[in-house]
VEXMI-885886 format. One record per residue (C-alpha): residue number from 1; residue in one letter; x, y, z; chain. Coordinates in steps of 0.02 Angstrom, whole numbers. Layout:
<pavos>
+-----+---+--------+--------+--------+---+
:   k : r :     c1 :     c2 :     c3 : c :
+-----+---+--------+--------+--------+---+
: NUM : A :      X :      Y :      Z : A :
...
+-----+---+--------+--------+--------+---+
</pavos>
This chain:
<pavos>
+-----+---+--------+--------+--------+---+
:   k : r :     c1 :     c2 :     c3 : c :
+-----+---+--------+--------+--------+---+
:   1 : X :     -3 :      3 :    -16 : A :
:   2 : X :     96 :    136 :    -48 : A :
:   3 : X :      7 :    260 :    -22 : A :
:   4 : X :      1 :    262 :    150 : A :
:   5 : X :    218 :    259 :    186 : A :
:   6 : X :    194 :    451 :    195 : A :
:   7 : X :     95 :    473 :    384 : A :
:   8 : X :     50 :    606 :    321 : A :
:   9 : X :    -47 :    553 :    150 : A :
:  10 : X :   -125 :    413 :    298 : A :
:  11 : X :   -195 :    552 :    375 : A :
:  12 : X :   -274 :    664 :    248 : A :
:  13 : X :   -379 :    500 :    201 : A :
:  14 : X :   -442 :    469 :    379 : A :
:  15 : X :   -495 :    667 :    412 : A :
:  16 : X :   -571 :    669 :    235 : A :
:  17 : X :   -683 :    464 :    312 : A :
:  18 : X :   -831 :    548 :    296 : A :
:  19 : X :   -823 :    691 :    256 : A :
:  20 : X :   -771 :    839 :    142 : A :
:  21 : X :   -661 :    968 :    202 : A :
:  22 : X :   -587 :   1170 :    125 : A :
:  23 : X :   -416 :   1143 :     92 : A :
:  24 : X :   -359 :   1268 :    229 : A :
:  25 : X :   -456 :   1196 :    369 : A :
:  26 : X :   -404 :   1005 :    332 : A :
:  27 : X :   -237 :   1089 :    356 : A :
:  28 : X :   -265 :   1164 :    517 : A :
:  29 : X :   -333 :   1000 :    568 : A :
:  30 : X :   -174 :    904 :    523 : A :
:  31 : X :    -51 :   1033 :    620 : A :
:  32 : X :   -191 :   1017 :    766 : A :
:  33 : X :   -179 :    845 :    757 : A :
:  34 : X :     41 :    850 :    716 : A :
:  35 : X :     37 :   1009 :    851 : A :
:  36 : X :    158 :   1093 :    730 : A :
:  37 : X :    142 :   1173 :    591 : A :
:  38 : X :    128 :   1100 :    428 : A :
:  39 : X :    249 :   1156 :    278 : A :
:  40 : X :    118 :   1250 :    106 : A :
:  41 : X :    212 :   1136 :    -19 : A :
:  42 : X :    250 :    963 :     77 : A :
:  43 : X :     52 :    993 :    123 : A :
:  44 : X :    -13 :   1030 :    -39 : A :
:  45 : X :     97 :    895 :   -102 : A :
:  46 : X :     10 :    742 :      1 : A :
:  47 : X :   -147 :    828 :    -75 : A :
:  48 : X :    -77 :    821 :   -257 : A :
:  49 : X :     -3 :    661 :   -243 : A :
:  50 : X :   -178 :    565 :   -171 : A :
:  51 : X :   -244 :    641 :   -310 : A :
:  52 : X :   -192 :    583 :   -439 : A :
:  53 : X :   -158 :    406 :   -365 : A :
:  54 : X :   -349 :    412 :   -374 : A :
:  55 : X :   -395 :    410 :   -170 : A :
:  56 : X :   -429 :    610 :   -159 : A :
:  57 : X :   -543 :    730 :   -236 : A :
:  58 : X :   -542 :    903 :   -277 : A :
:  59 : X :   -693 :   1049 :   -318 : A :
:  60 : X :   -659 :   1219 :   -325 : A :
:  61 : X :   -798 :   1334 :   -227 : A :
:  62 : X :   -775 :   1516 :   -232 : A :
:  63 : X :   -605 :   1537 :   -219 : A :
:  64 : X :   -565 :   1353 :   -117 : A :
:  65 : X :   -524 :   1174 :   -129 : A :
:  66 : X :   -637 :   1061 :    -63 : A :
:  67 : X :   -577 :    897 :    -49 : A :
:  68 : X :   -664 :    723 :    -12 : A :
:  69 : X :   -610 :    537 :    -20 : A :
:  70 : X :   -633 :    458 :   -186 : A :
:  71 : X :   -713 :    272 :   -157 : A :
:  72 : X :   -540 :    190 :   -171 : A :
:  73 : X :   -493 :    292 :    -12 : A :
:  74 : X :   -633 :    241 :     58 : A :
:  75 : X :   -583 :     75 :     39 : A :
:  76 : X :   -367 :    122 :     77 : A :
:  77 : X :   -403 :    178 :    257 : A :
:  78 : X :   -535 :     24 :    286 : A :
:  79 : X :   -386 :    -92 :    227 : A :
:  80 : X :   -285 :     14 :    361 : A :
:  81 : X :   -420 :     15 :    525 : A :
:  82 : X :   -425 :   -178 :    479 : A :
:  83 : X :   -215 :   -207 :    483 : A :
:  84 : X :   -198 :    -89 :    621 : A :
:  85 : X :   -394 :   -182 :    724 : A :
:  86 : X :   -274 :   -341 :    712 : A :
:  87 : X :   -103 :   -276 :    763 : A :
:  88 : X :   -183 :   -217 :    893 : A :
:  89 : X :   -285 :   -386 :    957 : A :
:  90 : X :   -161 :   -490 :    923 : A :
:  91 : X :    -41 :   -407 :   1072 : A :
+-----+---+--------+--------+--------+---+
</pavos>
């Protein structure tokens, strides 16, 4: 699952699971979660990578980009969650 080798990409998908978010609100939520600033080029690079792989879709609303998960993105988050549960349950 190459798309999850980046924790940032994985966590973006988790935050988008079940809802869409404006780019700036998504970035703020990530910074709050990590308790540190994320460089814009790193953040938007992660979003671009997820979009190019088909896990995230972007639409423009006024002046803002709004992101949501695709079905493929939802499936990957669910697969990751199952794997994590199995690892924690086995411990």
